[in-house]
Each structure stands twice: as structure tokens, then as C-alpha cells.
N, C-alpha and C positions, 0 to 999 in steps of 0.2 A: 425210530419213534413211530408208534402206531396211534392213530387218532380214531376215536369211535364217535360216530354221529348217530343220534337216536332218531329213527324215522317216525314221522307223524302222519297219520292217515286222516282224511276228511271224507266221511261217508264211504269208506272202503277204498278211496283213491289217494295216491300219494299227495300230500299237502304241499303247496308252493313254499311254505315256510321251511320245509326240509331242504328244498333246493337252495335256499338262502343260507341255511346252516352248513351245507356242504361247501358253498362258496367261501364261507368263513374258515372252514377246515382247510381248504386249499391254500388260503393265505397263510395260515399257521404252518402248514406243511412246507410252503415255499420259504418261510422265515427260518425254519429248521434246516432246510437244505435237502433232507431226504426223509420222507415219511410216507407211510401207507395209510389210506383212509378206508375205514371199515364202516359199513352202514348196517345198523341193527334194525331188523324188522321182527317185532315180537307181537304175536296176536294169535287168533284162532281162525282157521279156514280162510287164510289170506293169500292163497296161491296165486290169485289173479294180480296181486300187487307186487309179486316177486320180480316179474319182468320189468316193471316200471322202475323198481329200485335198482335193478342190474343195469339199466340204461342211463343212470345218473352220471353225468360227466365228472370225472375226478375220483370216483369211487373204485377202489381196487378189489374189494370183496364185500359181498352181502352176507351177513350172518342172519339166517332165517330160523326163528324159533316158533314152533306151532304147538300150542297147548290151550285147553279151555280156560285155565286160570289167567292167561294173558289177554283174554278177550276184554275189550274196553280199556286196555292200557291202565290197569290198576297200578297205582304208583308204587305201593309197597313191593309188589312182585317184580315189576320192571327194575326198581332200584337194586334189589337183591341180585337180579340177573346181571346187571351192569357191573356191580362190584365184583362178582365172580369172574366176569370176562376181563376186567382190569387186571386182576391178579393172575389169571391163567394165560392171557395173551400179551402181557407186558404193555398194556396201553398207558400212554402218558398224558392223554387229553381226552376228555369227554365233552361233547358239544351237543346242545339242543337249542332249538329255536325258543325265543322268549315268548312263548305262548302259554295258555293255561296248562297244557300238558308239560312243557318244559319247566315251568315255574313250580309244578307239583312234584316232578320227579327229581330234578337236579339237586335241590337242597337236601333231599334224603340221601342221594349218592354221596354228596360232599360230607355229610355228617358221618356216614358209615366208613368213609375213607379217612376221616379226621383231617380234612383239608378245608380251605376257605374257598367258597364259590365266588366267581366274579360274574355279576349279573348284568344283563342288558348291554352287552358289549356292542359298540358301534364301529370300532376300528381295531385292527390288530397291528401293532408296531413290530412285534417279534414274540418269540416264545417267552411268556411271562410278562409281557408289557401290552396293556390294553387300554382303550379309551372307552369310558362309559359316562352317561349323564348323571349328575346329582342335582339336588335342589330343583326338581321338576324340569330338568333340562337347561337351567340357567347357566350351569357350569359344566364343562366337559372335562372330566378328570382322567388323567393318565395314571394308571395304577400298575404296580408290579406284584407278581406272585412268584414266590420261590418254592411253592409246594411241589412235591414229587409228581403229583398228578394234577393237571389243570382241569377244573370243572367250570364250564362256561355256558351261560345262556346268551344268545346273540339276537340282537334286534333284527328281524327279517327285512325291514324296510331299509336297513343300512347296507345290505349286501345284495348285489345283483344276483338273480337266480341263475344257476348253471343250466346248461342245456341237457336234453335227454338223448345224448348221442354216444354215451359210454357203452362199454361191454365188460362189465365186472363179472367176476366169477361168483357163484352162489354156493354157500356152504350151509347145509342143514345141521344145526347143532342141538344138543339136548338142553332143555331148560332146567330150572330148579323146581322142587315141589312147591305147591301152593303155601304161601306164608300163613294164610288163614287170618291175617290181620284185618282185611276188609274184603267186601264182596260188592260187585256192581249189581244193584237191584234192577235198575232200569234207566232209561235215558229218554227225555222228551226233546225232540228236535223241532225247532221252528222251521216251517216250510215257506219259501219265498222264491219267486221267479226272478228277483233282482240279483245283481252280482253280490258276491260275498264281501262284506264290509272291509275286512282287513286287507283284501287284495284288489279292490275295485279301482279302476282308473279314474272314476269320477265319483265323488261323494257329496251328497246334499245333507247338511246337518241343521237341526233346529235346536233352539235353546229355550230358556224360560220366557223369552219375549214372544213365543208362539201363543201364549195365553192359555191353551188347553190342548188336550190330546186330539179333540175333534178338529180344532183349527190346524194343528200339525198335519193331520192326515189330509184335510181339505186343501191346504196350500202346497205342501211339499210332495205329496205322492204324485200329483200330475206333473210337477216339475221334474221329479226323478224319472218318471216314465218317459218324458220327452228326451231326457239326456241319456237314458240307459244307465242311470246312476244307482249306487247303493244309498240307503238311508242311514243317517247317524244322528247323534244327539249329544248335547252336553250333559254333564252330571246333574245339573239343576233340572233339566227337563225330565231326566229319568227319575230323580228323587220326587218330582212333582207328580209322577205317575202318567205322564203324557205317552211314554213309549216303554217297552220292556228294556231291561238292563243290558241285553245283548246289543243294543243300539249305541251304547255309550262309547264315546271317543274321549280319550284323555289318559292321564297318568294312571288312574285306577280302572280304565276301560281298555279299549283297543287302540293300538298305535297304528296310524295310517300315514301313507305318503303317496297319495294319488296324484295324477297329472293335474286335476282340477278339484278344488275343495270350496264348496259354497257354504258359508256360515251365515245362517239366517236367524236373527234374534238372539245371537250369542254375544255376550259382552266381551269374552276373551279372558276369563280367569286363567291363572297360570296352570291350573290343573288340566284345563282343556287344551291350552296351547302346547303342552308337553306331548300331546298325542297327535297333533296334526301340523305342527310348524314346519315339517319337512316336505309338505306338499309343494309341487312345482309352481302352481298358480293358486292364490287364495283370493276369493271374492267374498266380501262381507256386506251384509245388509243389516243396518241397525239405525234406529231413530236417534240414538245418543251420539253426537259428534265426538264425544270424549271417550267412547268405548275403547278399551285396550286392544280389541281385535283389529281396529283400523291401523295400529302401529305396525302390524306385520302383514296386513293385507296388500296384495298387489293392486286390487281394484276395490273401491268402496262405494256403496250406495247409501246415502243418508236419507232416511225417510221411513214412512209407515210400511212395514212389511206386508200388511193386508192389502195395500195397493200395489206395491212394487213387485211382489212375487207373482200375482196373476198376470201383470203386464209382461214380465219376463217370460212366463210360460207361454203366453200368447205369441210373443215374438219368435219363439222356437217352433211354432206350428208349421 
């Protein structure tokens, strides 16, 4: 059994989510008894990332494809490449992290292979048996797949990242011609000195209770700076225009599992809880004593956030 993991890059560097995807692949390989893990690195002029991929623990071989039309990880081109590898290398499982990239590529792969994808896997019981959340995480479902090729996206926060202590071989392979179905025109990246939201150990999030974008920035940015935290937000705050949508934590945003999560002015709608309930410690600040967020919070402060947040920031000085 060969397992193919799709490598994801973040600003040219190997993304932490890939290390979690390889951890999931190792569990699947162990369940099978004997399996090789192959890591696909597809892009253009990414020679600097090859050594990082080769050092991922548990990977037996890195498949390196370099061509201009793979730049930007255009989904149609990557999906076609993976399907070709599945057929030529007798791959029985394809795994990607449940990120924007994985969610974009894997459904196309599954459709081309005529198999059912299993999304957002949080645990692997064995080959073809997986646990995944449904109903916004209220129910954890154990599902079974009998398809000849398993196509999985795995939740990065559910699998501990593997170390960079491996010594995999690297094979340069030929890609396919450009499908011509889509072209990357450009990409606008937000710049920030703060940690990346999806992998930050501390997250400070604000909700509709912040009242305005100015209030969000005035209160939460100093607190986040004191803690060295990433900034997040509920969907309500994003929809109200307080912050950009890349701040959103929740079922339709980013899934986070930090050591510490501070929810400020967030009521705790199920959509939001689905994205942060795995945090190790949850602290909630809300003036409503009946807010659902208090039901899952480890610590709660009931009161006016306009008074409590500056006091908390001052205490951290």
C-alpha cells in the first residue's frame, strides 16, 4: 500500500499543516501494517523546499514536480497530476490537510477517481474507518469507506505534527501538460508581525460585542501584543466589517486549537464553537451571563469588555 500526501507551502516554506497530514498518514500506514508514504511537492522553482520535505519524519520518498503551471498550486493541474500518480504508482490513499488548498484539490481528485471523499478526519481507526465531525462538531461520526482509493482531508489540529528528522529519498518526476482550465492571475497576501492564526499557541478573538472595528483594534491589539497572540474573530464580527475574513474562526473559517483562547464579546454560536472548542484553555469575557460561550469556557469574566480588557492588558504589563 502506498499513501500519497500532498505537501502545502506557506510563503515558500513547508506548512505545519503538512506535518499533521503526514502524522495522519503514519497512523493509516500503521493500521495497514506495511505501507510507504510518498510526499508530493508540486510547484515552480521550489528547490529550497525539497530538503525540508525530505526531512519530514515518516516519509519514504519525495516526489518533486517542477513546472510553471504548477506555481500557485492551481487545483485543476494538481488534481490531474495526483490522479496520474495514483494510477501509475498504485497509490491506495491520498491525504491532504483540511485547509483551503486541501479542500480545493481533494474533491476534484475524488471526482476524477469516482470515489467518495472523507472530509475533515479527526481520527483514524483503521484502513477505511475514520472519525469526523458532523452537525458543526456536535456529533463525532465513525464512517467507513470501501472505495479502492481512499481520499481524505484531515484536520491539522487533530494530529500532532511529525518532526523534521527524516531522510527520505527525492525523485524528480515529470508532470502533465497545463490543463488550461484556470490560471493564477495574482495573489494579495496580508502582512502581519503576529503569529499565523491557524497555528498560533495563543489566540485573542473578538465578536459582535466589540461594537466596531475601531473598538476591536483599540482593545484587542494591545492585549494580543502583550501575549504574543494571533488575532481572530467570530463570523458576526467579520460580517459586520470589523475585521477581514481571514480573521474568522469557526466552521466556515479557520479551525484552531491553541494552548490559550480568549473569546471577547463572543456569544458562542455553534458555528464559532466548531472552530475553537479544542483549545486547551478557553477564557471568555462577556456581559451576558447566559452566553453559550460560558458553557465550554474554563474561565469566565462576566462584565463590560470595555472595562475588563484594558484591565487585563494592564495586568500583563
